[in-house]
Wavefront OBJ file of the C-alpha trace (Angstrom):
o trace
v -6.683 -26.202 23.494
v -8.981 -27.413 20.740
v -8.907 -25.796 17.325
v -11.800 -24.182 15.495
v -10.273 -25.214 12.175
v -7.595 -27.631 11.046
v -6.266 -27.573 7.512
v -4.713 -30.956 6.861
v -3.253 -32.900 3.945
v -1.146 -29.913 2.870
v 1.250 -31.012 0.137
v 3.823 -28.305 0.903
v 3.576 -25.740 3.699
v 6.069 -22.962 2.941
v 6.685 -20.266 5.530
v 9.424 -17.899 6.711
v 10.627 -18.569 10.245
v 12.847 -15.594 11.125
v 11.097 -12.859 13.101
v 10.806 -9.676 10.981
v 12.140 -7.309 9.879
v 14.190 -9.562 7.645
v 16.908 -8.470 5.212
v 19.701 -9.829 3.054
v 20.242 -13.572 2.795
v 17.740 -14.170 5.612
v 14.976 -13.296 3.130
v 15.666 -16.621 1.399
v 15.323 -18.701 4.561
v 11.984 -20.518 4.605
v 10.626 -23.786 5.893
v 9.114 -26.261 3.426
v 7.115 -28.886 5.284
v 5.532 -31.790 3.404
v 2.296 -33.519 4.435
v 1.577 -30.731 6.899
v -1.318 -29.323 8.900
v -2.270 -25.944 10.391
v -4.493 -25.674 13.477
v -6.387 -22.425 14.048
v -8.266 -20.985 17.041
v -10.103 -17.650 17.041
v -8.413 -16.665 13.809
v -4.907 -17.312 15.150
v -2.540 -20.185 14.336
v -2.220 -22.640 17.242
v 0.339 -24.926 15.665
v 1.590 -26.362 12.398
v 3.851 -29.148 11.258
v 3.949 -32.696 9.941
v 3.060 -34.571 13.165
v -0.127 -35.951 14.698
v -2.596 -33.098 15.232
v -5.292 -35.127 16.993
v -4.794 -33.286 20.311
v -6.251 -30.168 18.644
v -9.403 -31.910 17.417
v -12.573 -31.231 19.407
v -16.223 -32.011 18.777
v -16.722 -28.674 16.995
v -13.440 -28.616 15.066
v -13.815 -28.238 11.304
v -11.340 -30.299 9.283
v -10.490 -28.903 5.848
v -8.659 -31.110 3.350
v -6.056 -29.108 1.372
v -5.887 -31.945 -1.170
v -2.066 -31.920 -1.255
v -1.940 -28.311 -2.505
v 0.705 -25.703 -1.670
v -0.016 -23.392 1.287
v 1.868 -20.126 1.889
v 1.273 -17.122 4.175
v -0.987 -14.447 2.733
v 0.952 -11.921 0.683
v 1.028 -8.235 1.668
v 1.141 -5.597 -1.066
v 2.491 -2.562 0.758
v 2.145 -0.009 -2.055
v -0.901 0.163 -4.318
v -3.032 2.829 -5.973
v -6.083 0.595 -5.859
v -8.860 3.116 -6.441
v -8.522 5.124 -9.649
v -10.191 5.798 -12.974
v -8.874 5.162 -16.467
v -5.635 3.514 -17.511
v -2.218 4.626 -18.720
v -1.053 1.691 -20.816
v -0.761 4.032 -23.795
v 2.201 5.676 -22.038
v 4.180 2.429 -22.027
v 5.440 2.972 -25.562
v 6.704 6.427 -24.572
v 8.622 5.010 -21.612
v 10.119 2.260 -23.769
v 11.190 4.934 -26.243
v 13.047 6.679 -23.423
v 10.738 9.608 -22.751
v 11.370 10.648 -19.104
v 8.395 10.318 -16.755
v 8.691 13.941 -15.644
v 8.330 14.997 -19.286
v 5.205 12.849 -19.637
v 3.854 14.433 -16.440
v 4.599 17.965 -17.679
v 2.568 17.297 -20.843
v -0.505 16.238 -18.871
v 0.190 12.514 -18.772
v 1.196 10.328 -15.856
v -0.553 11.255 -12.633
v -2.467 14.100 -14.298
v -4.055 11.748 -16.827
v -5.349 9.467 -14.084
v -6.547 12.434 -12.034
v -8.799 13.526 -14.900
v -10.286 10.031 -15.220
v -10.738 9.627 -11.466
v -12.489 12.964 -11.077
v -14.871 12.043 -13.887
v -15.628 8.540 -12.528
v -18.578 7.913 -10.265
v -18.105 6.273 -6.900
v -19.807 3.141 -8.245
v -17.458 3.009 -11.235
v -14.410 3.336 -9.003
v -15.752 0.666 -6.645
v -16.385 -1.851 -9.419
v -13.014 -1.236 -11.062
v -11.159 -1.664 -7.773
v -13.244 -4.725 -6.876
v -12.095 -6.448 -10.058
v -8.472 -5.740 -9.139
v -9.003 -7.045 -5.606
v -10.489 -10.297 -6.869
v -7.502 -10.871 -9.146
v -5.070 -10.072 -6.336
v -6.814 -12.488 -3.991
v -6.485 -15.259 -6.566
v -2.730 -14.588 -6.549
v -2.490 -14.895 -2.776
v -2.718 -11.265 -1.607
v -4.618 -10.993 1.687
v -3.615 -7.492 2.864
v -2.780 -4.346 0.946
v -2.207 -0.634 1.346
v -4.353 1.592 -0.874
v -3.286 5.164 -1.598
v -5.529 7.959 -2.781
v -3.730 10.685 -4.730
v -5.676 10.673 -7.982
v -8.178 13.303 -6.926
v -5.917 16.185 -5.957
v -8.957 17.926 -4.547
v -10.757 17.149 -1.307
v -13.964 15.906 -2.952
v -12.271 13.282 -5.111
v -9.693 12.277 -2.507
v -12.540 11.566 -0.081
v -14.340 9.655 -2.842
v -11.296 7.424 -3.332
v -10.798 6.839 0.390
v -14.483 6.095 0.967
v -14.409 3.502 -1.815
v -11.349 1.873 -0.230
v -13.076 1.825 3.165
v -16.224 0.230 1.744
v -14.169 -2.378 -0.089
v -12.282 -3.237 3.079
v -15.592 -3.880 4.825
v -17.027 -5.933 1.956
v -14.009 -7.884 0.704
v -11.912 -10.612 2.303
v -8.703 -8.677 1.575
v -7.771 -6.289 4.393
v -7.188 -2.746 3.097
v -5.176 -0.083 4.949
v -5.678 3.373 3.464
v -3.195 6.182 2.844
v -4.034 9.786 2.014
v -1.772 10.980 -0.821
v -3.148 14.417 -1.561
v 0.433 15.523 -2.220
v 0.882 13.261 -5.236
v 1.264 16.176 -7.653
v 0.151 19.784 -7.993
v -3.170 19.850 -9.880
v -3.601 22.043 -12.968
v -5.820 24.527 -11.156
v -2.908 25.237 -8.752
v -0.189 25.223 -11.417
v 0.888 28.765 -10.558
v 0.127 28.498 -6.848
v 1.941 25.471 -5.485
v 2.167 27.018 -2.021
v -1.614 27.412 -2.002
v -2.076 23.763 -2.883
v 0.254 22.630 -0.110
v -1.759 24.681 2.368
v -4.978 23.095 1.086
v -3.515 19.599 1.553
v -2.574 20.483 5.130
v -6.083 21.831 5.817
v -7.621 18.702 4.328
v -5.599 16.488 6.677
v -7.904 17.477 9.526
v -11.005 16.484 7.567
v -9.504 13.138 6.523
v -8.645 12.481 10.178
v -12.098 13.453 11.438
v -13.716 11.109 8.915
v -11.302 8.308 9.875
v -10.536 7.592 6.220
v -6.798 6.923 6.388
v -4.149 5.567 8.724
v -1.190 6.958 6.776
v -0.253 10.133 4.911
v 2.163 10.015 1.959
v 3.972 12.603 -0.190
v 5.638 12.300 -3.603
v 9.013 13.844 -2.770
v 10.598 14.295 -6.188
v 12.121 16.855 -8.531
v 9.380 19.080 -9.999
v 6.831 17.570 -7.590
v 7.372 18.280 -3.850
v 10.819 19.130 -2.535
v 12.317 18.175 0.836
v 11.049 21.235 2.724
v 7.554 20.958 1.260
v 7.390 17.236 1.996
v 8.621 17.744 5.543
v 5.995 20.423 6.157
v 3.109 18.218 5.009
v 4.286 15.096 6.817
v 5.095 16.947 10.053
v 1.557 18.339 10.122
v 0.220 14.824 9.518
v 2.238 13.426 12.422
v 0.932 16.165 14.716
v -2.623 15.072 13.850
v -1.848 11.454 14.756
v -1.249 9.970 11.308
v 1.572 7.599 10.545
v 3.526 8.673 7.478
v 5.106 7.248 4.327
v 7.042 8.871 1.522
v 7.588 8.379 -2.205
v 11.292 9.201 -2.276
v 14.174 9.527 -4.724
v 12.530 7.719 -7.604
v 14.086 9.759 -10.411
v 16.354 12.355 -8.791
v 18.245 12.012 -5.509
v 16.711 14.782 -3.396
v 17.364 13.300 0.046
v 13.915 11.789 0.526
v 15.397 8.648 2.042
v 17.117 10.709 4.723
v 13.913 12.644 5.358
v 12.041 9.367 5.853
v 14.496 8.353 8.576
v 14.449 11.809 10.116
v 10.678 11.928 10.613
v 10.241 8.249 11.457
v 8.328 7.259 8.333
v 6.894 3.750 8.248
v 8.314 3.298 4.761
v 10.151 5.044 1.959
v 9.138 3.727 -1.452
v 10.638 3.788 -4.974
v 14.218 4.755 -3.944
v 15.726 4.038 -7.361
v 17.932 7.131 -7.024
v 18.470 7.013 -3.255
v 21.864 8.091 -1.937
v 23.868 6.654 0.948
v 24.936 10.215 1.707
v 21.497 11.494 2.743
v 21.675 13.665 5.846
v 19.323 13.164 8.767
v 19.305 13.834 12.492
v 18.819 10.160 13.424
v 21.764 7.810 13.909
l 1 2 3 4 5 6 7 8 9 10 11 12 13 14 15 16 17 18 19 20 21 22 23 24 25 26 27 28 29 30 31 32 33 34 35 36 37 38 39 40 41 42 43 44 45 46 47 48 49 50 51 52 53 54 55 56 57 58 59 60 61 62 63 64 65 66 67 68 69 70 71 72 73 74 75 76 77 78 79 80 81 82 83 84 85 86 87 88 89 90 91 92 93 94 95 96 97 98 99 100 101 102 103 104 105 106 107 108 109 110 111 112 113 114 115 116 117 118 119 120 121 122 123 124 125 126 127 128 129 130 131 132 133 134 135 136 137 138 139 140 141 142 143 144 145 146 147 148 149 150 151 152 153 154 155 156 157 158 159 160 161 162 163 164 165 166 167 168 169 170 171 172 173 174 175 176 177 178 179 180 181 182 183 184 185 186 187 188 189 190 191 192 193 194 195 196 197 198 199 200 201 202 203 204 205 206 207 208 209 210 211 212 213 214 215 216 217 218 219 220 221 222 223 224 225 226 227 228 229 230 231 232 233 234 235 236 237 238 239 240 241 242 243 244 245 246 247 248 249 250 251 252 253 254 255 256 257 258 259 260 261 262 263 264 265 266 267 268 269 270 271 272 273 274 275 276 277 278 279 280 281 282 283 284
């Protein structure tokens, strides 16, 4: 089979070789091939190595000289909040001083600060801000990323975030997979009606699905945010609608979010800085 594209004169081709998922010491096992090539057909790799690639060269094959540079697989960033307004660098000094994140959140900072900025930003402003981030990430080798919403905390702004992510995925060379994170926090307007907000998130799931704006649904399962039962309720409804699910779990307090992730078959459980080996779940 002849290749559409051959990248030759690669100084160092570095690639993992163990079929994923990979853990432990196997994560350090990579091949480093000098003076290498990669042959590509229909967007898929035909072959690679440091041997004669002439059998893959046809009359229409494009040969690209890598000029002895390093070549690695595209990086995947599996947890980003790509589309958002404002910035929270001013909170860094508070964190360094030891102020707990949940205290910052309670005083209107953290997620709530970004929610205010995101609600006030136009779709164009969000697009341009996220585009700048994407361009920087691409320069660092990122070719695929997951983009969460979660800075709207109302249907209008959550849809705005997800629509921006969808447009960027169509217009940018980085592939973007979107996640609906309506349950990122309880917004100020529902401060005294958390149950009402959870019900609104569940209702909104149907609209997000109908508009085909997200593949995944996520919940911030954390003390003073959404507890185990609340998180399970939201994610179970998402699964019933055909979403895949993720969970922010056990970042600050060990609530059992890691066990919940296993129990419901979540694609990932993120943060996990306070995860416990004693989490209970129904799966072995």
